[in-house]
C-alpha positions, 0 to 999 in steps of 0.5 A: 779404639782410643780406649785401648791406646789409653791403657798402654801403660797399664799393659806395659808395667815395665815401661811404666816403671822405667818411665817413672824412674827416669822422671824421678832422676829429672826431679832429683836433678832439677829440684832436690839439691845435695841428693848426690852428696851421699848414698843415704841422701840419694836413696831418700831423694830417689824414693821421694821423687819416685813416689811423686812420679808414680802417683802422678803418672798412674793417677793421670793415666787412670783418669784418662782411661775413665774419661775416655770411657764416658766422653767421646772425641767424636761426639763431645770434644769440648766437654771432654777437653774441659773435664780432662784438664780440670780433672788432671789439675785437681788430681795432680794438686791433691795427690802431690799434697798427700804424697808430700805430707807423707814424704816429709813425715817419713823421711824428715819426721816433719808433721803436716802442720809444719810442712804445709808452708813448704808444700804450698809454695810448690803447688803453683809449679805442680799445677803448671806441670799438670796443665802441660801434661793434660795438654799432652794427653789431650793432643795425643788422645785427639790424634789417636781418635782422629787416626782411628776414625779415619781408619774405621771410615776407610774400612767401612767404605770397603764394607759398604761397597761389599754390602751394596754389591751383595744387596744388589745381587740378592735383589736381582738374583736368578731365583727371584726372577725365575719365581716372579716370571713363573708367577707372571706367566700364570697370571697372563692366562688366568688374570690379565688385570692382576698380571698388569698390576704385577708387572707394575709392582715388579717395575717399581721394585727394580727401579727402587733397587737401582735408585738406592744402590748409590745411597747410604740411607733412605727415608723409611717411607721410601723403604716401606713403599718399596716393601709394598711392591715386594710383599705384593709379589710374594703374596701373589706367589704364596697367597694365603700361605704368607701374611705380612703385616706392616704396622708402622707410621714413618716420621719425616726424619726416620731413615734406614739402610736401603733394602733392610726390610727386604733382606729381613723378609727374604730371610724369613721366607727363605729359611722358614716353611711356607705352606697351607699347613704351616703359614708364615706370619711376618709382622713389622712394627715400631718399638720406640726408636727401633723397627722390629721384624718378627715371624713365627719360627718354623725352620725348613727341615731341609734347604739352604744352610744359613750363613748369616752373611746378609745380617752380618753385612747389614749390621756392619752398615748400621754400625757406621751410622749409629752406636746402637746395634741390631738385636736378634731375639730367637725363641722356639716360637718367634724370631725377631730382628730389631733394627735401630731407626736412624735419624737425619742428624745421624747421617 
């Protein structure tokens, strides 16, 4: 967002040129004596001042954009200020010397060897002006970054609330309860021991849902423990038609957005055929600093059309905590969602 602000002058060339003209008149009034004595003197003075103004302004704006692209106010503010001030001063002095050499030669016929002493005397003033300009750019950039981060944080708070509502609604939706209670009613008559275990797992599942609804991030080990309860209930329902393999060793500083894995598993079950002829295989594994949820791709011939609302919501939540994005890889045989593993320092 700040980058867009820094490109303002490039996007408004008329304002850019008008600003350079105004600065040129200021340079003439303050530093060039006798500029208004004749039209010839005025024109030569104006183009002299305009060449200084436009090269300084255009160059500093370009450097500001470049630095803004590689240094963040949020992550490296001190480094950005240091690099920006040094770059501005170095460019300003260099550009001023080159432009002055050219002006002395074009308008007065003075070669660089003779104009160097005159130019050298003006460099301290140029450096002071450049330093002031760099402070102005820095202040404006910092203010814009602060304003944009504030707006973004407020927007993401609203999105977080919407996601939590959507997530909670998905976890305790009537279809899930209906299917779970149907499985439980059959188990009560067929296998009472398994029915008791099913009830405990169901209790653990809903306890986690209620406990995590007010949390922004949860440790991965807690999410995986929750998924054990969730997958137990699914596998009790689908039996050999569904296989969920979890090959992840959580680390103490690994965090996830709550219900991430449950949402991805639910999407896989909801949108793919799960039958004896076409069993669904879901694999969850670590891939460097990401978590992958992969399933064999066998979409239902008929059923609910995917709106991708769940994936969109969870993508927005991860954007709040990390610059790394959720990646979706879809082929004719596999469907993989890669989710960044967050660290405690990112919270």
